[in-house]
C-alpha positions as CSV (number, residue, x, y, z in Angstrom):
1,X,192.4,135.9,40.0
2,X,194.8,137.7,37.7
3,X,198.0,139.0,39.3
4,X,196.9,141.5,42.0
5,X,199.2,141.9,44.9
6,X,197.4,141.2,48.1
7,X,197.0,142.9,51.4
8,X,199.1,142.1,54.4
9,X,197.8,140.5,57.6
10,X,198.3,141.8,61.1
11,X,197.7,140.0,64.4
12,X,198.1,141.0,68.1
13,X,197.3,139.4,71.4
14,X,197.3,141.0,74.9
15,X,197.3,138.8,78.0
16,X,198.5,141.0,80.8
17,X,200.3,138.0,82.3
18,X,203.3,136.0,81.2
19,X,202.5,133.1,78.9
20,X,203.4,131.5,75.6
21,X,202.0,134.1,73.3
22,X,204.4,133.3,70.5
23,X,202.4,130.1,69.8
24,X,199.1,132.0,69.9
25,X,200.5,134.5,67.4
26,X,201.9,131.7,65.2
27,X,198.4,130.1,64.9
28,X,196.9,133.5,64.1
29,X,199.4,134.0,61.3
30,X,198.5,130.6,59.9
31,X,194.9,131.8,59.6
32,X,196.0,135.0,57.9
33,X,198.6,133.3,55.6
34,X,196.4,133.8,52.5
35,X,197.0,137.6,52.9
36,X,200.7,137.3,52.3
37,X,203.3,134.6,51.8
38,X,206.5,136.6,51.1
39,X,207.5,137.0,54.7
40,X,206.3,136.8,58.3
41,X,207.3,137.7,61.8
42,X,206.5,137.7,65.5
43,X,207.5,140.1,68.3
44,X,206.9,139.1,71.9
45,X,206.9,141.7,74.7
46,X,207.9,140.5,78.2
47,X,207.3,143.5,80.5
48,X,209.1,145.8,78.1
49,X,211.7,143.4,76.8
50,X,211.1,142.8,73.1
51,X,212.2,139.6,71.4
52,X,211.4,139.3,67.7
53,X,212.1,137.3,64.6
54,X,211.0,137.9,61.0
55,X,212.2,136.4,57.7
56,X,211.1,135.6,54.2
57,X,208.8,132.7,53.8
58,X,205.5,131.4,55.2
59,X,204.9,130.8,58.9
60,X,205.5,127.1,58.7
61,X,208.9,127.6,57.2
62,X,210.1,130.6,59.2
63,X,209.0,129.4,62.6
64,X,210.4,126.0,63.7
65,X,209.7,124.8,67.2
66,X,213.1,126.0,68.3
67,X,212.6,129.4,66.8
68,X,209.2,129.8,68.6
69,X,210.8,128.7,71.8
70,X,213.5,131.3,71.4
71,X,210.9,134.1,71.5
72,X,210.1,133.1,75.1
73,X,207.0,134.1,77.0
74,X,205.5,137.5,77.4
75,X,202.4,139.5,78.3
76,X,201.6,140.6,74.7
77,X,202.8,139.9,71.2
78,X,202.2,141.0,67.6
79,X,202.7,139.3,64.2
80,X,202.6,140.0,60.5
81,X,202.4,138.2,57.2
82,X,203.5,140.1,54.1
83,X,202.6,139.7,50.4
84,X,205.2,139.3,47.7
85,X,206.0,142.2,45.3
86,X,208.0,142.6,42.2
87,X,211.7,143.3,42.5
88,X,212.3,143.5,46.2
89,X,212.5,140.5,48.5
90,X,214.7,142.2,51.1
91,X,214.4,140.5,54.5
92,X,214.6,144.0,56.0
93,X,211.0,144.6,54.8
94,X,209.7,141.7,56.9
95,X,207.6,142.9,59.9
96,X,207.0,143.5,62.8
97,X,209.4,146.4,62.8
98,X,211.0,147.4,66.2
99,X,212.6,150.7,67.2
100,X,214.3,152.0,70.3
101,X,214.0,155.6,71.5
102,X,214.7,157.6,74.6
103,X,211.2,156.8,76.1
104,X,211.3,153.1,75.4
105,X,210.6,150.7,72.5
106,X,207.9,150.4,69.9
107,X,207.0,147.6,67.5
108,X,204.5,147.7,64.6
109,X,202.7,145.4,62.2
110,X,200.9,147.3,59.4
111,X,198.6,146.6,56.5
112,X,198.0,149.3,53.9
113,X,199.6,152.0,51.8
114,X,200.1,155.7,52.5
115,X,199.3,158.0,49.6
116,X,201.7,160.6,51.0
117,X,204.5,158.1,51.6
118,X,207.0,160.1,49.4
119,X,206.5,163.5,50.9
120,X,206.5,162.1,54.5
121,X,209.7,160.1,53.9
122,X,211.4,163.1,52.3
123,X,210.5,165.3,55.2
124,X,211.7,162.8,57.8
125,X,215.0,162.2,56.0
126,X,215.7,165.9,55.8
127,X,215.2,166.0,59.5
128,X,217.8,163.3,59.9
129,X,215.8,160.1,60.0
130,X,217.5,157.0,58.5
131,X,215.4,154.3,56.9
132,X,216.3,150.6,56.4
133,X,213.2,149.5,54.5
134,X,210.9,150.6,51.8
135,X,207.7,150.0,53.8
136,X,204.9,152.2,55.0
137,X,205.3,150.6,58.4
138,X,208.7,152.3,59.0
139,X,207.2,155.7,58.0
140,X,204.3,155.3,60.4
141,X,206.6,154.1,63.2
142,X,209.0,157.0,62.7
143,X,206.2,159.6,62.7
144,X,204.7,158.0,65.9
145,X,208.2,157.9,67.5
146,X,208.7,161.6,66.7
147,X,205.4,162.5,68.3
148,X,206.1,160.2,71.3
149,X,209.1,162.3,72.2
150,X,206.8,165.3,72.7
151,X,203.8,163.5,74.2
152,X,202.8,162.1,77.6
153,X,201.7,158.7,76.3
154,X,202.0,156.4,73.3
155,X,198.3,156.8,72.5
156,X,198.6,160.5,72.5
157,X,201.5,160.2,70.0
158,X,199.4,157.9,67.8
159,X,196.5,160.4,67.9
160,X,198.8,163.2,66.7
161,X,200.5,161.0,64.1
162,X,197.2,160.2,62.5
163,X,196.9,163.9,61.5
164,X,199.9,163.3,59.2
165,X,199.1,159.8,57.8
166,X,197.1,159.8,54.6
167,X,195.8,156.7,52.9
168,X,194.9,153.2,54.0
169,X,196.3,151.5,57.1
170,X,195.4,149.2,59.9
171,X,198.2,148.5,62.3
172,X,198.9,147.0,65.7
173,X,201.5,148.8,67.8
174,X,203.3,147.7,71.0
175,X,204.9,149.9,73.6
176,X,206.5,148.4,76.7
177,X,203.2,148.4,78.6
178,X,200.4,148.6,75.9
179,X,199.1,147.1,72.8
180,X,197.4,149.7,70.5
181,X,195.2,148.9,67.4
182,X,194.5,151.6,64.9
183,X,192.4,151.9,61.7
184,X,192.5,154.7,59.2
185,X,189.8,157.3,59.1
186,X,188.1,155.7,56.0
187,X,188.4,152.2,57.4
188,X,189.8,150.9,54.1
189,X,191.6,148.0,55.7
190,X,189.7,145.6,58.0
191,X,190.7,145.2,61.7
192,X,188.7,143.5,64.3
193,X,189.1,142.4,67.9
194,X,187.8,139.8,70.3
195,X,188.4,138.0,73.6
196,X,189.3,134.5,74.6
197,X,187.5,132.6,77.4
198,X,190.5,133.2,79.7
199,X,190.5,137.0,79.1
200,X,193.1,137.6,76.4
201,X,192.3,140.3,73.9
202,X,193.1,139.5,70.3
203,X,193.3,141.9,67.3
204,X,193.5,140.7,63.7
205,X,192.9,141.7,60.1
206,X,190.1,139.0,59.9
207,X,187.9,137.2,62.3
208,X,189.1,133.8,61.0
209,X,192.3,134.5,63.0
210,X,190.3,135.0,66.1
211,X,188.5,131.7,65.6
212,X,191.7,129.7,65.3
213,X,193.0,131.0,68.7
214,X,189.6,130.6,70.5
215,X,188.6,134.2,70.7
216,X,185.1,135.4,70.3
217,X,184.6,138.3,67.9
218,X,183.5,141.5,69.6
219,X,183.5,143.9,66.7
220,X,185.5,145.7,64.0
221,X,187.4,148.8,65.0
222,X,185.6,151.9,63.8
223,X,187.2,153.8,61.0
224,X,189.6,156.2,62.7
225,X,189.5,154.4,66.0
226,X,192.4,154.0,68.3
227,X,192.0,151.1,70.8
228,X,194.3,150.7,73.7
229,X,194.8,147.4,75.6
230,X,196.7,147.5,78.9
231,X,196.4,146.5,82.6
232,X,193.5,148.9,83.0
233,X,191.4,147.0,80.4
234,X,190.3,148.4,77.0
235,X,190.0,152.1,76.1
236,X,188.9,153.7,72.9
237,X,189.8,157.0,71.4
238,X,187.5,158.2,68.7
239,X,188.9,161.7,67.9
240,X,189.4,160.6,64.2
241,X,186.1,158.8,63.8
242,X,183.3,160.0,61.7
243,X,185.4,162.6,59.9
244,X,184.7,161.2,56.5
245,X,182.6,158.5,54.8
246,X,183.6,154.9,55.4
247,X,185.3,153.2,52.5
248,X,186.2,149.6,53.2
249,X,187.9,148.0,50.3
250,X,185.2,146.0,48.5
251,X,187.8,143.5,47.3
252,X,187.8,142.1,50.8
253,X,184.5,140.5,50.0
254,X,185.3,139.7,46.4
255,X,188.7,138.1,46.9
256,X,191.1,139.2,49.7
257,X,189.4,137.8,52.8
258,X,188.9,134.2,53.7
259,X,185.3,133.0,53.2
260,X,184.9,132.0,56.8
261,X,185.6,135.5,58.0
262,X,183.0,138.0,59.0
263,X,183.9,141.6,58.1
264,X,181.8,144.6,59.3
265,X,179.1,142.1,60.5
266,X,178.8,140.6,57.0
267,X,179.8,137.0,56.0
268,X,182.4,136.9,53.3
269,X,181.1,133.5,52.1
270,X,177.6,134.9,51.8
271,X,178.8,137.9,49.9
272,X,180.5,135.8,47.4
273,X,177.5,133.5,46.9
274,X,175.4,136.7,46.4
275,X,177.9,137.9,43.8
276,X,177.4,134.7,41.9
277,X,173.7,135.0,42.1
278,X,173.8,138.6,40.8
279,X,176.2,137.5,38.0
280,X,173.7,134.8,36.9
281,X,170.9,137.4,36.7
282,X,173.1,139.9,34.8
283,X,175.0,137.5,32.5
284,X,172.8,134.5,31.8
285,X,174.0,131.8,29.4
286,X,173.0,128.3,28.3
287,X,175.4,125.8,29.7
288,X,175.7,122.3,31.2
289,X,177.8,122.9,34.3
290,X,179.1,125.7,36.5
291,X,182.6,125.5,38.0
292,X,184.6,127.9,40.1
293,X,188.3,128.8,40.1
294,X,189.7,127.9,43.5
295,X,189.4,129.4,46.0
296,X,187.5,132.7,45.8
297,X,185.5,131.5,42.7
298,X,184.0,128.5,44.5
299,X,181.5,130.3,46.7
300,X,180.4,132.5,43.7
301,X,180.0,129.4,41.5
302,X,177.5,128.0,44.1
303,X,175.5,131.2,43.9
304,X,175.5,131.3,40.1
305,X,174.4,127.6,40.0
306,X,171.5,128.2,42.5
307,X,170.3,131.3,40.7
308,X,170.6,129.9,37.1
309,X,169.6,126.3,37.8
310,X,172.8,125.0,36.0
311,X,174.4,122.2,38.0
312,X,177.4,123.1,40.1
313,X,180.4,120.8,39.8
314,X,184.0,120.7,41.2
315,X,186.0,121.4,38.1
316,X,189.5,121.9,39.5
317,X,191.8,120.3,41.9
318,X,194.1,122.8,43.6
319,X,197.6,122.0,44.8
320,X,197.4,123.4,48.3
321,X,201.2,123.7,48.6
322,X,201.4,126.4,45.9
323,X,201.0,130.1,46.8
324,X,198.5,132.3,45.0
325,X,199.9,132.9,41.6
326,X,199.7,136.7,41.7
327,X,201.9,136.8,44.7
328,X,204.9,135.4,42.8
329,X,207.3,138.1,41.7
330,X,207.8,138.1,38.0
331,X,205.5,137.0,35.2
332,X,207.4,133.8,34.3
333,X,207.1,132.6,37.8
334,X,203.3,133.3,37.8
335,X,202.9,131.4,34.5
336,X,204.8,128.4,35.8
337,X,202.7,128.2,38.9
338,X,199.4,128.3,37.1
339,X,200.4,125.0,35.4
340,X,201.0,123.2,38.6
341,X,198.6,125.0,40.9
342,X,195.3,124.0,39.1
343,X,194.4,120.8,37.3
344,X,191.0,120.4,35.7
345,X,188.9,117.2,36.3
346,X,188.5,116.0,32.7
347,X,185.6,113.7,33.5
348,X,183.6,116.7,34.8
349,X,184.2,119.1,31.9
350,X,184.7,116.8,28.9
351,X,182.0,117.4,26.3
352,X,180.3,120.1,28.4
353,X,179.4,123.7,28.0
354,X,181.1,125.2,31.0
355,X,180.4,128.4,33.0
356,X,183.8,129.3,34.6
357,X,183.5,131.6,37.6
358,X,186.5,133.7,38.8
359,X,186.8,136.8,40.9
360,X,188.5,139.2,38.5
361,X,190.5,139.7,35.3
362,X,193.4,142.0,35.8
363,X,196.1,141.5,33.2
364,X,194.4,138.5,31.5
365,X,197.3,136.2,31.4
366,X,196.2,133.9,34.2
367,X,192.6,133.8,32.9
368,X,193.9,132.8,29.4
369,X,195.8,129.9,30.9
370,X,192.8,128.7,33.0
371,X,190.5,128.9,30.0
372,X,193.0,126.9,28.0
373,X,193.2,124.3,30.7
374,X,189.5,123.7,30.7
375,X,189.4,123.5,26.9
376,X,192.3,121.0,26.8
377,X,190.3,118.9,29.3
378,X,187.6,118.6,26.7
379,X,185.1,121.4,27.3
380,X,183.1,122.3,24.2
381,X,182.4,125.9,25.3
382,X,183.9,128.0,28.1
383,X,182.0,131.0,29.3
384,X,183.9,133.2,31.8
385,X,181.9,135.0,34.4
386,X,183.7,137.4,36.8
387,X,182.4,138.5,40.2
388,X,183.9,141.9,39.9
389,X,183.4,144.8,37.5
390,X,186.1,145.7,35.0
391,X,189.3,146.6,36.7
392,X,190.0,150.0,35.1
393,X,191.9,152.2,37.5
394,X,195.1,152.0,39.6
395,X,194.7,151.2,43.3
396,X,196.9,153.4,45.6
397,X,195.9,151.7,48.8
398,X,197.8,148.5,48.8
399,X,197.2,146.7,45.5
400,X,200.4,147.0,43.4
401,X,199.4,147.7,39.8
402,X,201.9,150.2,38.5
403,X,199.7,151.8,35.8
404,X,196.4,151.4,34.0
405,X,198.3,150.2,30.9
406,X,198.7,146.9,32.8
407,X,195.0,146.4,33.1
408,X,193.4,144.5,30.2
409,X,190.0,146.1,30.7
410,X,191.6,149.5,30.2
411,X,193.1,148.6,26.9
412,X,190.6,146.2,25.5
413,X,186.8,146.0,25.0
414,X,184.8,143.1,26.4
415,X,184.8,141.4,23.0
416,X,188.6,141.9,22.8
417,X,189.1,140.5,26.3
418,X,187.0,137.5,25.4
419,X,189.2,136.8,22.3
420,X,192.4,137.5,24.3
421,X,191.6,134.9,27.0
422,X,190.1,132.4,24.5
423,X,186.6,132.2,26.0
424,X,183.3,131.9,24.2
425,X,181.9,134.8,26.2
426,X,182.8,137.0,29.1
427,X,180.5,138.7,31.6
428,X,181.4,141.1,34.5
429,X,179.4,142.0,37.6
430,X,177.9,145.4,37.6
431,X,178.9,148.3,39.8
432,X,175.4,148.4,41.2
433,X,175.6,144.8,42.3
434,X,178.9,145.3,44.0
435,X,177.4,147.8,46.3
436,X,174.8,145.1,47.4
437,X,177.2,142.2,48.1
438,X,177.6,142.6,51.9
439,X,174.2,142.1,53.6
440,X,173.8,143.7,57.1
441,X,177.1,145.4,56.6
442,X,178.1,148.0,59.2
443,X,179.9,149.9,56.4
444,X,177.5,152.0,54.4
445,X,179.9,152.8,51.5
446,X,182.9,151.0,50.0
447,X,186.0,151.9,48.2
448,X,185.5,150.8,44.6
449,X,188.0,153.1,43.0
450,X,189.6,150.3,41.0
451,X,186.3,150.0,39.1
452,X,185.1,153.6,39.1
453,X,188.1,155.9,39.5
454,X,186.3,157.6,42.5
455,X,189.0,157.6,45.2
456,X,187.9,158.1,48.8
457,X,190.9,160.2,49.7
458,X,192.5,163.3,48.1
459,X,194.5,162.7,45.0
460,X,197.4,160.3,45.7
461,X,200.9,161.8,45.4
462,X,202.6,160.3,42.3
463,X,205.5,157.9,43.0
464,X,208.1,159.8,40.9
465,X,211.2,160.4,43.1
466,X,213.4,158.0,44.9
467,X,211.6,158.9,48.1
468,X,208.4,157.7,46.5
469,X,209.6,154.3,45.4
470,X,207.7,151.6,47.3
471,X,208.0,147.9,46.9
472,X,206.5,146.5,50.0
473,X,203.4,147.6,51.8
């Protein structure tokens, strides 16, 4: 993977009775840690009394036993993991965010990026709102709070707020008496829910977080759906559903999600194996072994091997204590981490023609270093195969690439990319194959704008003024 910023991860649990939900949320955040390692947080709701803590770092560092105990027990809780971004590591951007207003309290954990962030923030500031973060979550929370003051219920306020929120978002919201899960009208960010054997409802960005807390997956929220969990059970509001074509981010299957997750009824692992198989059909090569770049390249390497007949081997050992390289703010930090994160197994690659499978090439710097590592370990040839098409366009929905000029495929031909990264050949997956990755998927269409330039929403508002500057999503 080459230097994309990742999604965030959200988690929520509703019990309806007082118990240790901080621990449950903590385990859920562990399962979602791959979605963000910059900061994390938990907010516990005990009959309307909110106790929260958030800080920079991963869950294991931020939440000691004492810190978890200090959150106390409650009848519901939400949590969040946030990815790192260039320039701003302010602790204030850590979520969940909590606000107090005349009708009570609200807390939110959000994943996504609003395309009208700038205009909304400017409008709210001119009305007197004061912001402490640069996050979309605070904008969403402020809009909902404004609507709540004029509405009879929190869900009514959320319903009205969605008319103003444009872009990608999946969030979990807590009021004093309810937990509310919401997905944008296009369903660009995943959000699912399930139930434990003792009756607790769990909401999470990925089903792997349900698995770790013993909840059985029920289904994904529909695009545009508002789901309310309270003492009366579960209620769904579908006023914003089916207003537009679904557009789940296809990068969930290619890279973002954990392979043991199921998204929209389709296995992420199987999608990646299928990507490798398609890649072998579209980009065949004579070679001795196939290896994958951990972690998201491993499943695809298995698929490439099965389809091509070239033996699959474990070619890298990954240091599990190093965060994903693209999450590290600053290019120098990313480069240093590549050196200590992956180590090739010389006995596997030495004297071999190697097919190297990775999920994408963005800037090319990480790919160049990985190819060099394989060559230095003794490979005679290195053929890079990528389970995504060329990354040609900026993503406005949560992937932080400032401009197309940062994308190597936008400024270089395939032959030039090959030379730049030092490979003997390079092959990318086709757009047609991307559309076929997820078998039995409930989502009929995907957002592939980073490859095609066909955005599912209206044109994003350019980030030009100080109101538009966003560091954290």
